[in-house]
matplotlib code that plots the C-alpha trace (Angstrom):
import matplotlib.pyplot as plt

x = [63.1, 59.9, 57.4, 54.2, 52.2, 48.8, 48.2, 45.4, 42.3, 42.2, 38.8, 36.5, 36.1, 33.1, 32.4, 31.1, 27.5, 27.6, 28.9, 26.4, 23.7, 25.0, 25.1, 21.7, 20.3, 21.8, 20.2, 17.1, 18.6, 19.9, 16.6, 15.2, 17.2, 17.5, 13.8, 14.6, 17.3, 16.3, 12.8, 13.9, 15.6, 12.6, 10.3, 10.9, 9.7, 6.9, 5.7, 5.4, 3.5, 1.2, 1.2, 0.9, -0.1, 2.4, 0.5, 0.4, 4.3, 5.0, 3.0, 4.4, 7.7, 6.6, 4.1, 6.5, 8.4, 5.7, 4.0, 7.4, 7.6, 3.8, 4.2, 7.9, 7.0, 4.0, 6.0, 8.8, 6.9, 5.3, 8.9, 9.8, 6.5, 6.1, 9.7, 11.9, 13.2, 9.3, 8.1, 11.4, 10.7, 6.5, 8.0, 10.1, 7.2, 5.0, 7.6, 8.0, 4.1, 3.6, 7.0, 5.3, 2.0, 4.0, 5.8, 2.8, 0.7, -1.4, -2.2, -0.9, -3.4, -2.3, 0.7, 0.4, -1.1, 1.4, 4.2, 1.8, 1.9, 5.8, 5.9, 3.8, 5.7, 9.4, 8.2, 8.3, 12.3, 14.1, 13.8, 13.8, 17.4, 18.8, 17.5, 18.6, 22.1, 21.5, 20.7, 23.2, 26.5, 26.8, 30.4, 29.8, 32.8, 31.4, 28.4, 29.6, 31.1, 28.3, 26.0, 28.7, 28.7, 25.0, 24.7, 27.3, 25.1, 22.2, 24.5, 25.6, 22.1, 21.9, 25.3, 23.9, 20.7, 21.1, 23.5, 21.2, 18.0, 19.7, 20.5, 17.1, 15.5, 17.4, 16.6, 13.1, 10.1, 9.9, 8.1, 11.3, 13.5, 10.5, 11.4, 15.1, 13.2, 12.7, 15.9, 16.5, 13.5, 14.2, 17.8, 16.2, 13.6, 16.2, 18.6, 17.0, 15.3, 18.6, 21.2, 19.2, 18.5, 15.1, 14.5, 11.9, 11.0, 10.5, 8.0, 6.5, 3.2, 0.4, 0.0, -1.6, -3.9, -5.3, -1.4, -1.6, -4.8, -2.9, 0.7, -1.6, -3.9, -0.2, 1.2, -0.9, -3.3, 0.4, 1.5, -1.3, -0.9, 2.5, 1.9, -0.9, 0.9, 3.7, 1.6, -1.4, -0.2, -1.6, -5.3, -7.6, -8.0, -3.8, -3.4, -6.3, -4.8, -1.0, -2.7, -5.0, -1.8, 0.5, -2.5, -2.8, 0.7, 0.7, -1.8, 0.2, 3.5, 1.3, -0.3, 2.8, 4.4, 1.1, 1.3, 2.9, 4.0, 4.4, 4.8, 7.7, 9.7, 9.6, 12.1, 15.2, 14.7, 16.0, 19.0, 21.0, 22.9, 19.9, 18.0, 20.6, 21.5, 18.2, 17.7, 21.1, 19.7, 16.6, 18.3, 20.9, 18.3, 16.3, 18.7, 20.4, 17.4, 16.2, 19.7, 19.0, 15.9, 16.2, 20.0, 18.7, 15.8, 18.9, 21.3, 18.5, 16.2, 18.6, 21.7, 20.5, 22.5, 21.2, 19.9, 23.2, 25.4, 23.1, 24.1, 27.8, 28.0, 26.7, 28.1, 31.2, 29.2, 27.4, 30.5, 31.9, 29.1, 30.1, 34.0, 33.7, 31.1, 33.4, 36.4, 33.7, 34.3, 38.3, 37.7, 35.2, 37.6, 40.2, 38.3, 35.1, 31.3, 31.1, 34.0, 32.8, 28.7, 29.8, 32.6, 30.1, 27.5, 30.0, 31.1, 27.6, 27.1, 29.8, 28.6, 25.6, 27.1, 28.8, 25.7, 24.6, 27.0, 25.4, 24.4, 22.0, 24.5, 27.1, 26.9, 27.9, 31.2, 29.8, 27.3, 29.8, 32.0, 29.0, 27.5, 30.6, 31.4, 27.8, 28.4, 31.3, 29.8, 26.8, 28.2, 30.4, 27.8, 25.2, 27.6, 28.1, 24.6, 23.0, 25.3, 24.7, 21.0, 21.0, 24.1, 21.9, 18.7, 18.1, 18.1, 14.4, 13.6, 15.6, 12.9, 11.1, 14.6, 15.3, 12.2, 12.2, 15.5, 14.4, 11.4, 13.5, 15.1, 12.3, 10.2, 13.4, 13.6, 10.0, 9.5, 12.7, 11.3, 7.6, 9.1, 12.6, 10.8, 7.6, 10.1, 11.9, 8.3, 7.3, 10.6, 10.0, 6.7, 7.1, 10.4, 8.3, 5.8, 2.7, 4.4, 3.9, 0.3, 0.1, 3.5, 2.4, 3.7, 7.1, 10.0, 8.7, 5.8, 7.1, 9.7, 7.4, 4.8, 8.1, 8.3, 5.2, 5.6, 7.3, 11.0, 11.6, 8.5, 9.6, 13.1, 12.2, 10.3, 12.4, 15.2, 13.2, 12.2, 15.2, 16.6, 13.8, 14.2, 18.0, 16.8, 14.9, 17.8, 20.3, 17.0, 16.7, 20.6, 20.5, 18.2, 19.9, 22.9, 21.0, 19.4, 23.1, 25.1, 22.2, 22.3, 26.1, 26.2, 22.9, 24.0, 27.6, 26.6, 24.6, 26.4, 29.3, 27.5, 26.5, 29.9]
y = [215.1, 213.9, 214.6, 215.8, 216.7, 215.2, 212.9, 213.7, 211.5, 209.2, 209.4, 207.0, 204.9, 204.0, 200.5, 197.6, 197.4, 201.6, 201.9, 199.1, 201.3, 204.4, 202.5, 201.8, 205.6, 207.0, 204.7, 206.5, 209.7, 208.5, 207.2, 211.1, 212.6, 211.1, 211.5, 214.9, 215.5, 212.9, 214.5, 217.6, 215.2, 213.7, 217.1, 217.1, 213.3, 213.6, 217.1, 215.4, 212.4, 213.8, 217.4, 219.1, 222.8, 225.3, 225.0, 221.4, 220.9, 223.3, 221.2, 218.2, 219.3, 221.1, 219.1, 216.5, 219.3, 220.8, 217.8, 217.2, 220.4, 219.7, 216.7, 216.6, 218.0, 216.0, 213.0, 213.9, 214.0, 210.6, 209.1, 210.0, 208.4, 205.1, 204.6, 205.9, 202.6, 201.5, 204.4, 204.7, 200.9, 201.9, 204.8, 202.6, 200.8, 203.4, 205.2, 202.2, 201.9, 205.4, 205.3, 202.6, 204.7, 207.7, 205.2, 204.4, 207.3, 207.8, 211.7, 215.0, 215.2, 211.2, 212.0, 214.9, 212.5, 209.6, 212.7, 213.6, 210.6, 210.2, 213.2, 211.8, 208.4, 210.9, 213.2, 209.8, 209.0, 212.2, 213.3, 209.5, 208.7, 212.1, 211.4, 207.7, 209.1, 211.5, 208.7, 205.8, 208.2, 209.8, 211.5, 214.0, 214.2, 210.9, 212.3, 215.0, 212.4, 210.7, 213.6, 214.4, 211.2, 211.3, 214.5, 213.1, 210.8, 213.1, 214.6, 211.1, 210.9, 213.8, 212.9, 209.3, 210.8, 212.1, 209.8, 206.8, 208.5, 209.8, 206.4, 204.7, 207.8, 207.2, 203.5, 203.5, 205.8, 208.6, 206.5, 204.3, 206.5, 206.5, 202.6, 202.9, 202.9, 199.7, 197.8, 200.4, 199.8, 196.0, 196.3, 198.9, 196.3, 193.3, 195.2, 198.0, 195.4, 193.8, 197.0, 200.1, 200.2, 201.3, 204.4, 206.9, 209.9, 207.7, 210.1, 211.8, 212.5, 212.7, 213.5, 217.0, 216.9, 220.1, 221.2, 218.3, 220.3, 223.9, 222.9, 221.9, 225.1, 227.1, 225.0, 224.8, 228.3, 229.6, 227.2, 228.2, 231.5, 232.0, 229.8, 231.5, 235.0, 233.4, 232.4, 234.6, 237.9, 239.9, 239.0, 238.9, 235.2, 234.4, 237.7, 235.8, 232.4, 234.0, 235.9, 233.0, 230.8, 233.5, 233.9, 229.7, 230.0, 232.4, 230.4, 227.1, 228.8, 230.1, 227.0, 225.3, 227.5, 226.3, 223.0, 220.7, 217.9, 220.2, 219.0, 221.2, 222.5, 226.3, 226.8, 225.9, 228.8, 230.5, 229.2, 231.2, 228.6, 226.4, 228.9, 230.4, 227.1, 226.0, 229.6, 228.5, 225.6, 227.1, 229.4, 226.9, 224.7, 227.7, 228.1, 225.1, 223.0, 226.0, 226.4, 222.4, 222.7, 225.6, 224.1, 220.7, 222.0, 224.8, 222.0, 219.6, 222.1, 225.0, 223.6, 219.7, 218.1, 214.4, 213.2, 211.5, 214.0, 216.9, 215.1, 214.5, 218.2, 218.7, 215.7, 217.5, 220.2, 217.3, 215.1, 218.4, 218.6, 215.3, 216.0, 219.1, 217.7, 215.3, 217.5, 220.1, 217.6, 218.7, 222.4, 223.1, 221.8, 224.4, 227.2, 226.9, 227.0, 230.6, 230.7, 227.6, 228.6, 232.4, 231.1, 228.1, 230.9, 233.1, 230.2, 229.3, 232.9, 233.2, 230.4, 232.1, 235.3, 233.1, 232.1, 235.6, 235.1, 232.0, 232.4, 230.8, 228.9, 227.9, 227.1, 223.9, 224.5, 227.6, 225.8, 223.0, 225.5, 227.4, 224.6, 223.1, 225.9, 226.1, 222.0, 223.1, 226.0, 223.4, 220.6, 222.5, 224.3, 221.7, 219.4, 221.8, 223.4, 219.4, 218.8, 222.0, 221.7, 218.2, 219.2, 221.4, 219.4, 216.8, 213.4, 212.6, 215.3, 214.5, 213.3, 217.0, 218.6, 217.1, 217.3, 221.1, 220.9, 218.8, 221.1, 224.1, 222.3, 220.9, 224.1, 225.8, 223.6, 223.8, 227.3, 227.7, 225.8, 227.8, 230.9, 231.2, 228.7, 230.8, 234.2, 232.1, 231.3, 235.2, 236.6, 233.6, 234.5, 238.4, 238.1, 235.9, 238.7, 237.7, 234.7, 232.7, 232.9, 230.2, 228.5, 227.6, 228.7, 226.6, 226.1, 222.0, 223.3, 226.1, 223.8, 221.0, 223.7, 225.0, 221.4, 221.1, 224.6, 225.3, 224.6, 228.7, 229.7, 227.0, 227.5, 231.2, 230.5, 227.5, 230.3, 233.4, 230.6, 229.4, 233.2, 233.9, 231.2, 231.8, 235.5, 233.9, 231.6, 234.9, 236.9, 234.0, 233.7, 237.3, 236.9, 233.9, 235.8, 238.6, 236.1, 234.4, 237.3, 239.0, 235.6, 235.4, 239.0, 238.2, 234.6, 235.5, 238.5, 236.6, 234.2, 236.2, 237.6, 235.0, 233.9]
z = [2.9, 3.3, 0.4, 2.7, -0.8, -0.8, -4.1, -6.4, -5.7, -8.6, -10.8, -10.4, -13.6, -15.6, -14.8, -17.3, -16.5, -16.4, -19.9, -21.2, -19.6, -21.1, -24.6, -23.9, -22.9, -26.2, -28.6, -27.6, -28.5, -31.7, -32.5, -32.0, -33.7, -37.0, -37.3, -36.5, -39.2, -42.0, -42.3, -44.1, -46.9, -47.2, -47.3, -51.5, -51.6, -49.6, -51.1, -54.5, -53.1, -51.0, -51.8, -48.7, -48.4, -47.1, -43.9, -43.5, -44.6, -41.9, -39.5, -40.8, -39.9, -36.4, -35.0, -33.6, -32.1, -30.3, -29.2, -27.5, -25.8, -24.7, -23.2, -21.5, -18.2, -17.8, -18.6, -16.6, -13.9, -14.4, -15.0, -11.4, -10.4, -11.9, -12.4, -15.4, -16.9, -17.1, -19.0, -20.8, -22.3, -22.7, -24.6, -27.0, -28.3, -28.8, -31.1, -32.9, -34.0, -34.5, -36.9, -38.9, -39.0, -40.4, -43.0, -44.6, -44.1, -47.5, -46.9, -45.4, -42.4, -41.5, -41.9, -39.2, -36.7, -36.9, -36.3, -33.1, -32.0, -32.1, -30.2, -27.8, -27.8, -28.2, -25.1, -23.1, -24.1, -23.8, -20.4, -19.0, -20.7, -19.2, -15.6, -15.7, -16.5, -13.4, -11.4, -12.5, -12.3, -8.7, -9.7, -11.2, -13.5, -14.5, -14.9, -17.2, -19.4, -19.7, -20.6, -23.4, -24.4, -24.4, -26.2, -29.1, -29.5, -30.3, -32.7, -34.1, -35.0, -36.8, -39.0, -39.6, -40.6, -43.9, -45.3, -44.1, -44.8, -48.5, -49.1, -48.3, -50.3, -53.1, -53.7, -51.3, -51.0, -48.6, -45.7, -45.2, -43.1, -40.5, -40.2, -39.1, -35.6, -35.6, -35.2, -32.1, -30.9, -30.5, -28.7, -26.2, -25.4, -25.3, -23.1, -21.1, -18.2, -17.5, -17.8, -16.9, -12.5, -11.8, -10.3, -9.1, -6.5, -3.4, -1.7, -5.6, -4.6, -6.2, -10.0, -10.2, -12.9, -13.3, -13.8, -16.5, -18.2, -17.9, -19.2, -22.6, -22.3, -22.1, -25.0, -27.6, -28.1, -27.9, -30.7, -32.8, -32.2, -32.8, -36.2, -37.6, -36.8, -39.1, -42.1, -41.8, -40.5, -37.6, -36.6, -33.7, -33.5, -33.3, -30.8, -28.7, -29.0, -27.6, -25.1, -23.7, -23.7, -21.6, -19.3, -18.7, -18.4, -15.3, -13.9, -14.2, -12.5, -9.9, -8.7, -9.0, -6.4, -4.2, -4.8, -2.5, -5.2, -8.3, -11.5, -12.3, -9.5, -10.5, -7.9, -10.2, -12.1, -9.3, -9.8, -12.2, -13.7, -14.1, -16.0, -18.3, -19.0, -20.0, -22.0, -23.9, -25.2, -26.1, -28.6, -29.5, -30.9, -32.1, -34.6, -35.4, -36.3, -38.6, -40.4, -41.0, -42.4, -44.9, -45.8, -46.9, -48.8, -50.4, -51.1, -52.6, -54.7, -55.1, -56.3, -57.6, -55.5, -54.7, -50.7, -50.2, -51.0, -49.6, -46.6, -46.7, -47.3, -44.0, -42.5, -41.1, -39.3, -37.8, -36.5, -35.4, -32.8, -32.1, -31.5, -29.5, -27.5, -26.2, -25.9, -23.8, -20.7, -21.2, -21.7, -19.2, -16.5, -18.1, -18.9, -17.0, -17.8, -18.8, -21.0, -23.2, -23.4, -24.5, -27.2, -28.4, -29.2, -30.6, -33.0, -33.8, -34.5, -36.9, -38.6, -39.3, -40.3, -42.8, -44.4, -44.7, -48.2, -49.9, -53.3, -56.0, -58.3, -56.0, -51.7, -51.3, -49.7, -47.5, -46.8, -45.5, -43.7, -42.2, -40.5, -39.3, -37.6, -35.9, -35.5, -33.4, -31.1, -30.8, -29.1, -26.8, -25.7, -25.3, -23.5, -20.3, -19.9, -20.0, -17.5, -15.5, -15.2, -14.3, -11.0, -10.1, -9.8, -6.9, -7.9, -6.6, -8.9, -12.0, -14.3, -14.0, -14.1, -17.2, -18.8, -18.2, -20.1, -22.8, -23.3, -23.6, -26.6, -28.2, -28.1, -29.6, -32.2, -33.2, -33.1, -34.9, -38.0, -37.5, -37.2, -39.0, -41.9, -41.9, -41.8, -45.1, -46.5, -46.6, -47.6, -50.5, -51.8, -51.8, -53.7, -56.5, -56.3, -59.2, -60.1, -56.7, -56.9, -59.8, -58.5, -54.7, -51.6, -51.2, -53.8, -54.3, -55.6, -57.8, -59.3, -59.6, -61.7, -63.9, -65.1, -66.4, -68.6, -71.6, -71.7, -71.6, -69.5, -67.1, -66.4, -66.0, -63.2, -61.5, -61.7, -60.1, -57.7, -56.7, -55.8, -54.2, -51.6, -51.3, -50.1, -47.7, -46.0, -46.2, -44.3, -41.7, -41.4, -40.1, -37.5, -36.3, -36.0, -34.3, -31.8, -30.8, -30.6, -28.3, -25.9, -26.3, -24.3, -21.5, -20.9, -20.3, -18.0, -16.3, -15.3, -14.5, -12.1, -10.3, -10.6]

ax = plt.figure().add_subplot(projection="3d")
ax.plot(x, y, z, "-o")
ax.set_aspect("equal")
plt.show()
């Protein structure tokens, strides 16, 4: 009897040139993720050296993400016009120069400025790498695997940052952690022109400079208002800044709808899979980066672990993100997009639920387990959402689409540190009570003050400060749990309705 069954089509294999191109494209992502992760471990050291205020410390951490978020849309559109490979190489050089400036910053203000320049340079790297992947890998399954490896590179950088950065902090000064950008940049500059094909929008139209201005006018007043609320509570100035940002945002969107060649194709948001994926990335990174920022301080300043040991505690979660990101390719074939996203968000929420039980005297094992669950869920979610964003976008607008995705990503991380970090600070100051006036507004300042007091008084202040910080960490974990549970339900409903 003749077998008439049609054999399944063979899956296209990744060519050697494609593999080399992907390796080069992962390096800038690795660089950015290392920079995001390692700073949390350097905070106690730079605090002791530069003595930043609580507001300055938040800006040192936040300004990088806010600059990225504010400039990604513009840089994605610029990449579509001048060439994605060209902008990637320009950005790599700028990132290396800004890293050197950050490493040798003599004051808190200088470090904030250097971090802002790092954000400017970083804004050229993220959308160009993802857009180049969109155009190099035309087969959908190949693209999903490439994006999974791209995301695994991001998680691998977060895993390597604490270990390599911890070793550097124990042997050199805090600025040495920024110099890790130099060897990565050298490789990108040496290999990029040979293995990366140039790609751009063949008919991009002129860059609309009023839209560029409106994007800044939207982002920065809004950011200023949010930070002002977080640090000082309600005020007329903060309210006016948020209102101005929202108003400029409305004008920006209206202008994009009228333009023949917009800075952002806002019609992409009418696609439920695209908009739900961007919102999911925002929520995941909002929770993940804030947890990482607070846990690094908790492990070092509350439990007294060295930077390397603190990095080893968080390493399982970061490795879990790498592994689950790669496994997500196969799981998405079997279970589908909706199940992977809802399941991943539920895992992250479970990790935050575990962190609500963290204590002052012991918590390293709980931190490792909880962050492991968070990393596992994050890897699953981010792989499939990034793939969904790029698959829904037309190839000639790949840079702009990648920029929208990365804007949500970076804004989520920056706002996570700003809002949940500020919530932790508010709880910390409230719990510390009157002692906070003489001990400063951060745990690092309180421990520094305690070290200079008589033994009994210093020990009492240090214990009170550690307890207050841990209470703030538990409070932010409750907020993260609630946000993720809401996201799991709402995103699942939106995507199922689309299906």
